[in-house]
C-alpha positions as CSV (number, residue, x, y, z in Angstrom):
1,X,-5.0,-9.4,-2.9
2,X,-7.3,-11.9,-2.0
3,X,-9.9,-12.7,-4.7
4,X,-13.1,-14.6,-5.4
5,X,-14.8,-15.6,-8.5
6,X,-18.2,-14.3,-8.9
7,X,-20.5,-15.3,-11.3
8,X,-18.8,-13.1,-14.7
9,X,-15.7,-12.3,-12.7
10,X,-12.8,-12.4,-10.5
11,X,-13.4,-9.9,-7.5
12,X,-11.2,-8.3,-4.7
13,X,-12.8,-8.6,-1.3
14,X,-12.3,-4.6,-1.0
15,X,-14.8,-4.7,-4.3
16,X,-17.0,-7.2,-2.9
17,X,-21.0,-5.7,-2.4
18,X,-22.0,-5.8,1.4
19,X,-24.7,-8.5,0.3
20,X,-21.8,-10.2,-1.1
21,X,-20.3,-10.1,1.9
22,X,-22.7,-11.7,4.2
23,X,-23.5,-14.2,1.8
24,X,-19.5,-15.4,1.5
25,X,-19.2,-15.2,5.5
26,X,-22.1,-16.9,5.8
27,X,-20.9,-19.9,3.2
28,X,-17.3,-19.7,4.8
29,X,-15.7,-18.7,1.3
30,X,-13.7,-16.2,3.7
31,X,-13.4,-14.0,6.9
32,X,-14.6,-10.6,8.0
33,X,-10.4,-10.7,9.3
34,X,-10.0,-11.8,5.7
35,X,-12.1,-8.9,4.4
36,X,-10.4,-6.1,6.2
37,X,-7.1,-6.8,5.7
38,X,-7.7,-6.5,2.1
39,X,-9.4,-3.2,2.3
40,X,-7.3,-1.9,4.1
41,X,-3.9,-3.0,2.1
42,X,-6.2,-1.3,-0.9
43,X,-6.4,1.8,1.3
44,X,-2.8,1.9,1.8
45,X,-2.1,2.4,-2.2
46,X,-5.2,4.9,-2.3
47,X,-5.2,7.2,0.2
48,X,-2.1,8.8,-0.6
49,X,-3.4,10.1,-3.6
50,X,-7.3,11.3,-2.3
51,X,-6.9,11.7,0.9
52,X,-10.3,10.9,2.3
53,X,-10.2,9.8,5.7
54,X,-9.8,11.2,9.1
55,X,-9.3,9.1,12.3
56,X,-8.5,6.0,10.4
57,X,-8.2,3.4,13.2
58,X,-7.4,-0.1,11.7
59,X,-5.9,-1.8,15.0
60,X,-9.4,-1.0,16.4
61,X,-10.8,-2.3,12.5
62,X,-8.4,-5.2,13.8
63,X,-10.3,-6.0,16.8
64,X,-14.0,-5.5,15.5
65,X,-13.0,-8.1,12.7
66,X,-11.7,-10.7,14.8
67,X,-14.7,-10.4,17.2
68,X,-16.8,-10.8,14.1
69,X,-14.7,-13.6,12.7
70,X,-15.5,-15.4,15.8
71,X,-19.1,-14.9,16.1
72,X,-19.7,-16.4,12.1
73,X,-17.1,-19.3,12.7
74,X,-19.9,-19.9,15.6
75,X,-22.9,-19.5,12.8
76,X,-23.6,-16.6,15.4
77,X,-23.7,-13.5,13.4
78,X,-24.7,-10.3,15.8
79,X,-26.4,-8.4,13.5
80,X,-27.2,-7.5,10.2
81,X,-24.2,-5.9,9.1
82,X,-21.8,-7.7,11.1
83,X,-18.0,-8.2,9.7
84,X,-19.0,-5.7,7.0
85,X,-16.3,-2.7,6.5
86,X,-18.3,1.4,6.8
87,X,-17.2,4.4,7.0
88,X,-18.4,7.4,9.3
89,X,-18.5,11.4,7.8
90,X,-16.5,13.5,10.3
91,X,-19.9,15.2,11.6
92,X,-21.7,12.1,13.2
93,X,-20.9,12.1,16.6
94,X,-18.6,8.3,17.2
95,X,-18.0,8.3,21.0
96,X,-14.8,9.1,22.5
97,X,-13.6,10.7,19.2
98,X,-13.5,14.1,17.8
99,X,-16.2,15.9,15.2
100,X,-14.2,18.8,13.5
101,X,-17.3,19.2,11.2
102,X,-13.9,20.0,8.7
103,X,-13.0,23.2,10.4
104,X,-9.7,24.3,12.1
105,X,-12.0,27.0,14.1
106,X,-13.6,24.5,16.6
107,X,-12.1,22.3,19.5
108,X,-11.7,19.2,19.5
109,X,-13.6,17.5,22.0
110,X,-14.7,13.7,22.3
111,X,-17.9,12.9,21.9
112,X,-19.8,11.2,24.8
113,X,-21.8,8.8,22.8
114,X,-22.5,8.0,19.0
115,X,-25.1,9.4,17.3
116,X,-28.2,7.4,16.1
117,X,-26.7,5.9,12.5
118,X,-23.7,5.1,14.1
119,X,-25.1,3.1,17.4
120,X,-27.2,1.1,14.7
121,X,-24.6,0.5,12.4
122,X,-22.4,-0.8,15.9
123,X,-25.3,-2.8,17.1
124,X,-25.7,-4.5,13.9
125,X,-22.1,-6.2,13.8
126,X,-20.7,-3.4,11.2
127,X,-17.0,-2.2,11.1
128,X,-15.8,0.9,12.0
129,X,-12.7,1.2,10.8
130,X,-12.5,5.1,10.0
131,X,-14.1,8.5,9.5
132,X,-14.5,10.5,6.3
133,X,-13.4,13.8,5.4
134,X,-15.7,17.2,5.4
135,X,-15.3,20.8,4.3
136,X,-16.3,23.2,6.6
137,X,-19.4,23.1,8.6
138,X,-20.7,20.5,5.6
139,X,-21.6,23.8,3.4
140,X,-20.0,23.3,0.6
141,X,-20.0,20.8,-2.2
142,X,-16.3,19.9,-2.1
143,X,-13.3,18.0,-0.5
144,X,-12.3,21.7,0.3
145,X,-11.5,22.0,4.2
146,X,-9.1,24.3,6.6
147,X,-9.0,20.8,8.9
148,X,-8.7,17.8,6.4
149,X,-6.3,17.8,3.9
150,X,-7.9,18.5,0.2
151,X,-9.2,15.6,-0.8
152,X,-9.6,14.6,-4.5
153,X,-11.8,12.5,-6.8
154,X,-10.1,8.7,-7.5
155,X,-12.1,8.8,-11.5
156,X,-9.9,11.9,-12.6
157,X,-7.2,13.5,-9.2
158,X,-7.2,17.2,-10.6
159,X,-11.6,17.1,-10.3
160,X,-13.2,17.3,-7.2
161,X,-15.1,14.4,-5.4
162,X,-17.8,17.1,-4.3
163,X,-19.5,17.1,-0.4
164,X,-19.8,17.3,1.9
165,X,-19.7,13.8,2.2
166,X,-16.8,14.5,0.2
167,X,-14.4,11.9,1.5
168,X,-17.5,9.0,1.9
169,X,-17.7,9.7,-1.8
170,X,-13.9,9.3,-2.8
171,X,-14.0,6.5,-0.6
172,X,-16.7,4.7,-1.9
173,X,-15.3,5.0,-5.5
174,X,-11.7,3.6,-4.6
175,X,-13.1,0.9,-3.2
176,X,-13.0,1.1,0.9
177,X,-15.2,-1.3,1.3
178,X,-19.0,-0.8,0.3
179,X,-20.5,1.3,3.0
180,X,-20.3,4.4,3.8
181,X,-22.3,7.2,5.9
182,X,-22.9,10.9,4.5
183,X,-25.0,13.4,5.8
184,X,-27.3,15.7,3.2
185,X,-29.4,19.2,3.9
186,X,-28.2,20.5,0.1
187,X,-27.1,17.7,-1.9
188,X,-24.5,16.6,0.4
189,X,-24.6,12.7,-0.5
190,X,-25.9,13.1,-3.8
191,X,-24.1,15.7,-5.0
192,X,-20.5,13.7,-4.5
193,X,-22.3,10.1,-5.3
194,X,-22.9,11.8,-8.7
195,X,-19.6,12.9,-9.4
196,X,-17.8,9.7,-8.0
197,X,-19.9,7.2,-9.7
198,X,-21.8,6.4,-6.6
199,X,-25.4,4.9,-5.4
200,X,-26.8,7.5,-2.7
201,X,-30.2,8.1,-1.0
202,X,-31.3,11.0,0.8
203,X,-34.1,9.7,2.8
204,X,-37.3,11.8,3.7
205,X,-36.8,13.1,6.6
206,X,-36.7,11.2,9.9
207,X,-36.4,8.3,8.4
208,X,-33.0,7.6,9.5
209,X,-32.8,9.5,13.0
210,X,-30.0,12.2,13.5
211,X,-28.8,14.0,16.4
212,X,-28.4,16.6,16.3
213,X,-31.7,17.1,14.1
214,X,-32.0,20.2,12.3
215,X,-34.2,21.2,8.9
216,X,-33.7,19.3,5.5
217,X,-30.9,17.3,7.1
218,X,-30.1,13.7,7.1
219,X,-28.1,11.1,7.1
220,X,-28.0,8.5,3.9
221,X,-26.3,5.4,2.7
222,X,-23.4,5.8,0.3
223,X,-23.0,2.9,-1.8
224,X,-22.1,1.2,-5.2
225,X,-25.1,-0.7,-5.5
226,X,-29.1,-0.7,-4.8
227,X,-29.0,-3.6,-2.6
228,X,-26.3,-2.2,-0.4
229,X,-27.8,1.3,-0.1
230,X,-30.8,-0.9,0.7
231,X,-29.6,-3.2,3.1
232,X,-27.9,0.0,5.3
233,X,-31.5,1.6,5.3
234,X,-32.5,-1.7,6.8
235,X,-30.4,-0.7,10.0
236,X,-30.1,2.9,10.1
237,X,-34.1,3.3,9.8
238,X,-34.2,1.6,13.0
239,X,-36.0,4.3,15.8
240,X,-34.5,6.3,18.3
241,X,-35.7,8.7,20.8
242,X,-33.2,11.6,20.4
243,X,-34.7,12.4,17.5
244,X,-37.9,14.2,18.1
245,X,-38.3,14.7,14.0
246,X,-38.1,11.3,13.5
247,X,-40.6,9.2,11.6
248,X,-43.0,6.6,13.7
249,X,-41.6,3.0,13.4
250,X,-42.5,1.4,10.9
251,X,-42.6,-2.5,8.9
252,X,-40.5,-1.2,5.7
253,X,-39.0,-4.6,3.9
254,X,-35.9,-3.1,2.4
255,X,-35.1,-6.2,0.8
256,X,-35.2,-4.4,-2.6
257,X,-37.1,-5.9,-5.1
258,X,-37.1,-4.4,-8.7
259,X,-40.1,-2.3,-9.4
260,X,-41.5,-2.2,-12.6
261,X,-42.0,1.6,-14.3
262,X,-45.1,0.2,-16.4
263,X,-47.9,2.9,-16.4
264,X,-45.9,5.2,-14.0
265,X,-46.1,8.4,-14.2
266,X,-42.5,10.3,-14.6
267,X,-41.9,13.9,-15.0
268,X,-38.3,14.7,-16.9
269,X,-37.3,18.0,-14.9
270,X,-34.3,19.4,-16.8
271,X,-34.0,23.5,-17.7
272,X,-34.4,24.9,-13.8
273,X,-34.7,28.4,-14.9
274,X,-32.4,29.0,-12.1
275,X,-28.7,28.0,-11.5
276,X,-26.1,26.7,-13.3
277,X,-26.6,26.3,-17.0
278,X,-27.1,22.6,-17.2
279,X,-23.9,21.0,-19.7
280,X,-24.6,18.7,-22.5
281,X,-23.6,15.7,-21.1
282,X,-25.2,15.7,-17.8
283,X,-28.7,16.9,-20.2
284,X,-27.9,13.7,-22.2
285,X,-27.2,11.3,-19.6
286,X,-30.5,12.9,-18.3
287,X,-32.2,12.4,-20.9
288,X,-31.4,9.0,-22.1
289,X,-32.5,7.4,-18.6
290,X,-35.8,9.4,-18.9
291,X,-36.2,7.2,-22.0
292,X,-35.2,3.9,-20.5
293,X,-37.4,4.5,-18.2
294,X,-40.0,4.8,-21.2
295,X,-39.1,2.0,-23.0
296,X,-39.9,0.0,-20.1
297,X,-43.8,0.9,-20.0
298,X,-42.9,4.7,-17.8
299,X,-45.1,7.6,-19.0
300,X,-42.6,10.1,-19.2
301,X,-43.6,14.2,-19.6
302,X,-40.8,16.6,-19.3
303,X,-41.8,19.2,-16.6
304,X,-40.7,23.0,-14.9
305,X,-38.5,23.2,-12.5
306,X,-40.7,25.2,-10.0
307,X,-37.7,26.7,-7.8
308,X,-37.0,29.9,-7.8
309,X,-34.4,32.8,-7.9
310,X,-36.4,34.1,-4.3
311,X,-36.4,30.9,-3.0
312,X,-32.7,29.9,-4.0
313,X,-32.0,33.9,-2.6
314,X,-33.6,33.0,0.1
315,X,-32.0,29.7,1.0
316,X,-28.8,31.7,0.8
317,X,-29.6,34.6,3.6
318,X,-31.2,32.0,5.9
319,X,-27.9,29.7,5.9
320,X,-25.5,33.1,5.7
321,X,-27.0,34.4,8.8
322,X,-27.3,31.1,10.9
323,X,-23.5,30.5,9.4
324,X,-22.6,33.5,11.0
325,X,-24.3,33.1,14.4
326,X,-22.4,30.4,14.7
327,X,-18.9,32.1,13.9
328,X,-19.8,34.7,16.2
329,X,-19.4,31.7,19.1
330,X,-16.0,31.7,18.7
331,X,-13.2,34.0,19.6
332,X,-11.8,36.2,17.1
333,X,-9.1,33.7,16.4
334,X,-11.3,31.2,16.4
335,X,-12.8,32.7,13.6
336,X,-9.5,33.5,11.4
337,X,-8.8,29.6,11.0
338,X,-12.0,29.2,9.3
339,X,-11.6,28.6,5.6
340,X,-12.0,31.5,3.9
341,X,-14.9,31.2,1.8
342,X,-17.2,30.0,3.8
343,X,-16.0,33.3,6.4
344,X,-16.4,35.2,3.6
345,X,-20.1,33.6,2.8
346,X,-21.5,33.9,6.3
347,X,-19.9,37.0,7.3
348,X,-22.7,38.7,4.7
349,X,-24.9,37.3,7.3
350,X,-24.3,40.4,9.7
351,X,-26.0,42.5,7.4
352,X,-29.3,40.8,6.6
353,X,-32.2,42.2,8.8
354,X,-34.2,39.8,10.6
355,X,-36.9,40.5,8.1
356,X,-34.4,39.3,5.8
357,X,-34.1,35.8,7.6
358,X,-37.6,35.1,8.5
359,X,-38.5,35.6,4.3
360,X,-35.5,33.5,3.8
361,X,-36.9,30.4,5.7
362,X,-39.9,31.3,4.7
363,X,-38.7,29.9,1.0
364,X,-38.3,26.2,2.7
365,X,-42.2,26.2,3.1
366,X,-42.8,27.3,-0.5
367,X,-40.7,25.0,-1.8
368,X,-42.4,22.4,0.0
369,X,-45.9,23.6,-1.1
370,X,-44.9,23.3,-4.3
371,X,-43.5,19.8,-4.1
372,X,-46.5,18.9,-3.2
373,X,-48.4,20.1,-6.1
374,X,-46.1,18.9,-8.3
375,X,-46.8,15.2,-6.9
376,X,-50.3,15.2,-6.9
377,X,-49.9,14.4,-10.9
378,X,-46.9,12.4,-10.9
379,X,-45.0,9.2,-9.3
380,X,-41.3,10.2,-9.9
381,X,-39.4,12.8,-11.0
382,X,-36.1,11.7,-13.0
383,X,-33.3,15.1,-13.0
384,X,-29.4,15.9,-13.5
385,X,-27.9,15.5,-10.3
386,X,-25.7,18.8,-10.9
387,X,-26.0,20.9,-13.6
388,X,-22.0,20.4,-14.4
389,X,-19.9,17.5,-15.2
390,X,-17.2,18.2,-13.2
391,X,-15.1,21.1,-11.3
392,X,-11.3,21.9,-10.5
393,X,-10.0,19.8,-6.8
394,X,-9.0,23.3,-5.5
395,X,-11.9,25.0,-5.9
396,X,-14.5,25.2,-2.9
397,X,-18.1,25.0,-5.4
398,X,-18.3,24.8,-9.2
399,X,-18.3,28.5,-9.8
400,X,-16.0,29.3,-6.3
401,X,-17.4,32.7,-5.5
402,X,-18.7,33.0,-2.2
403,X,-21.6,35.5,-3.8
404,X,-23.1,32.4,-5.8
405,X,-22.7,29.6,-3.7
406,X,-25.5,27.7,-4.4
407,X,-25.9,27.9,-8.4
408,X,-25.4,23.9,-8.3
409,X,-27.7,22.7,-5.9
410,X,-30.7,24.1,-7.5
411,X,-31.4,20.0,-8.8
412,X,-31.0,18.8,-5.3
413,X,-31.6,21.4,-2.3
414,X,-35.6,21.8,-3.3
415,X,-35.7,18.2,-1.6
416,X,-34.5,18.6,1.5
417,X,-36.7,21.4,2.5
418,X,-39.7,19.4,0.8
419,X,-38.5,16.5,2.8
420,X,-39.2,14.1,-0.2
421,X,-37.1,11.1,-0.7
422,X,-34.1,11.7,-3.7
423,X,-31.4,9.1,-4.9
424,X,-28.4,9.8,-7.1
425,X,-27.6,7.0,-9.1
426,X,-24.8,6.6,-12.3
427,X,-26.5,7.6,-15.3
428,X,-23.6,7.8,-18.0
429,X,-20.1,9.5,-19.0
430,X,-18.6,12.0,-20.4
431,X,-16.5,11.8,-23.5
432,X,-13.4,11.2,-20.7
433,X,-15.5,8.6,-19.0
434,X,-16.2,10.4,-16.1
435,X,-19.4,9.3,-14.4
436,X,-22.6,11.8,-14.5
437,X,-25.6,11.4,-12.0
438,X,-29.3,11.1,-12.6
439,X,-31.0,12.2,-9.7
440,X,-34.9,10.0,-8.7
441,X,-37.3,11.5,-6.6
442,X,-40.7,10.3,-5.0
443,X,-43.5,11.4,-2.8
444,X,-42.6,11.9,0.8
445,X,-42.5,8.4,2.5
446,X,-41.7,6.6,-0.4
447,X,-38.0,6.0,0.1
448,X,-38.7,1.7,-0.8
449,X,-39.9,3.0,-4.3
450,X,-37.3,5.2,-5.0
451,X,-34.6,2.7,-4.1
452,X,-36.8,0.0,-6.3
453,X,-36.9,2.4,-9.3
454,X,-33.2,3.0,-8.8
455,X,-33.2,-1.0,-8.6
456,X,-35.2,-0.9,-12.5
457,X,-32.9,1.5,-13.5
458,X,-29.8,-0.7,-12.5
459,X,-30.8,-3.3,-15.3
460,X,-32.0,-0.5,-18.1
461,X,-28.4,2.0,-18.2
462,X,-26.1,-0.2,-19.9
463,X,-22.2,-1.7,-18.8
464,X,-20.3,0.5,-16.1
465,X,-17.2,1.6,-16.9
466,X,-14.5,0.0,-14.4
467,X,-14.2,1.6,-11.2
468,X,-10.9,3.6,-11.3
469,X,-7.4,1.8,-10.6
470,X,-5.0,3.4,-7.9
471,X,-2.2,5.7,-9.3
472,X,1.2,3.4,-10.9
473,X,3.1,6.3,-10.1
């Protein structure tokens, strides 16, 4: 495989960051075609073990990389990401390809056009070589699906990569190029990033135009470095009128400069009083992160969580009813193809009254109000991403119980409902070397500040373990 010398090591092309790839193209150290071939060779070794990809298209990618190579030869790159390999999550529309939403119950209908995030990536010259797997309807934090093969975690093949951006998380950890696009409505980019050792930003609602838009639903970058997440945001955040919930055009400088934590007011949110109990290794990583910020001059205060059992059950009721509404559109035969866990969870929505569902939806506003009050006194919040270190690859969720589906998202889901930017970044490891993420949350619209705090943390957190290698057998 092609390798290149960097400041402190010799690195394979598939392991280079997007910022390093762009610099290498500009300096004519290597070409987009050479990079893609190295990525494809690496995928050939890894993919039989982790099953992260859907609609893998090496030939189409080779054509795109060849065109990019020709543009770079002329010194005329097409855009910010020209020649950089990228994957797209199953549920984000790509023209001419179906989006099965991870479920065997839906017909495979080709999309008429690219969704806004994909359109922006193509315009920037990115080389889209595959889509990535997800669980049924994106309503699981798991690599389990009735349509896709089981996706596994490269750090430990017996463990789950998380979800619902499961394939994106696994691909990022395995080194399938530097940039991966996921979506998040309750933790779906942050949870797999947490369990796969990545950086993932859930931006403020509307920062990245998306189609179809929905309450709390965002697209977000999943990368190995903060700089790459910011680079991706510079492209993804460009306006698109198809999203009626998108934010106005802006002049944000996405070239992240490290943000000094000095004198910033940080809240450390540990025990929530709801959801799964916080496991000791996760607590230790979050506390260590807070202490690192404190040593850098931040004022850190331990704070209580605001999510309540009523809020969590309200969201559960609302989403169950929404899921059952989608399943009712299908024939009985189609519904039967749904993952049993999801079918059982959604079916309970049929027993809810209209008042139950409206009261459930109203909890989104209660969460928004509580988050706004919290940020009257704080600049940023530090917390775990998940309460658990990991869980088995075959499970639909950490508890694997459709009667208790959301006990593990209590650290992530509030920020979707409140629309605050929230980022997962690797903070440390358990005794077996499995990654454990830290979440950084900012005020609404302060996406660049959250990235800046994460950039500062990259310099504070200490040496990172090498990325996992493919199995030898």
